N, C-alpha and C positions, 0 to 999 in steps of 0.2 A: 504492500500500500505506499502512497506516494506521500509525504511530509510535506505538509503546508510550511508555504514559504513565509519569511516574516521581514519586514521593511519597515525604515521609519521614515516617517512624514515630517519634516522640515524644512522652514523658509528657503528660499533659495539667498544667498550671499549678496549683497549689495557688488558693482560695481568699484565700489572705494572700500569694500574688504572692513568695513563696517559692521557692526553687531547687526546680525540679519533678523533681530526683532523673533516677534511669534509668529505663529497663523492666527491670532487673534485671540478677542474675548472667547471663554467658552460656550457662550451665548449665543457670538457671531460667529463664530469658527461654524457651529451647528447649524446657523441658516444657512452661510456657505456650502455645507456639506448637504444639503437638504433640494439645493439648487442640482445636484446631481444624483439623485435618487439613492443618498446614503442618509439613514436616520434609525437613533435607540427606536425597540420596537416597544418600550413601555412597562416591560415588565421588569418585577423587583428584581429576577436575579439576572438581569443582565443589565447594572445600572453600570453607566460608565461606557458603553459600549455603542458604535452605530453600525448599523447592516447596510451594505453596499451590493451591489452586484457581482457576486463571485467574494467578496472580502469582505472583513469586518476592520473596523476603527477601534481600537482603547484609547480610551482618555483618561489623563490623568484626572486624580480625584480631587480637584480645587472647586471655586465657586465660579455662577457664572460669568462672575464681573473680571475673574481672574485670568491672563495670557494663558496661553499653551503652547507649550513652546515646541514639543512634537507630539507625535500620536503614532503607536505603535498600529501597523497594517499586517492583518495576519489575509494572505488569499489563498483561497480554498479553489477555485476555478480561476485558472488563470487563463481561459476562452475568455469568459465574461468581464474578467477582471481591468485587466490592461487596459482598452479601450477607457472605460471610465476612469480609473489613474492618470495616466497620461494627459487626459483631455484637462483634469482636475489641475493637474501639476501646471500645465503651457496656462491657462488659463487664468490660476488663483498667485503663479510665479512661485510656485513650490518645490521641492523636490523630495525622489525618495531616497534615502539610504538602504545598503546592505550593511547589516553591522559584520555580515560573515566576511564580505571581501572588501570591506569600507569603500568601494565604490556609490559615486551617488550618481544617479540620473534623475530625467526629467525636462520639463520645458524645452 
């Protein structure tokens, strides 16, 4: 059985090599994800998890107004996930980081 691939969603670095900042406040981050059909399912078992086509997004346990600096992406169905993830990264100026290889990609 194939294992699920894990990636870290991070903001893309700026041209001036400054701190890239965050993905936005948690509430704004979830609103952005919702435009790409990614949202929590509302169950108490999945607090802090949003689901998209072929992947899930694990959020840090922070308040809705606190910034999200990164989120863990677990790809469960690669055929469905990559189209959405690549569009999300390109349009939001975010990147995906592979923690095993250290490579980042997106936009």
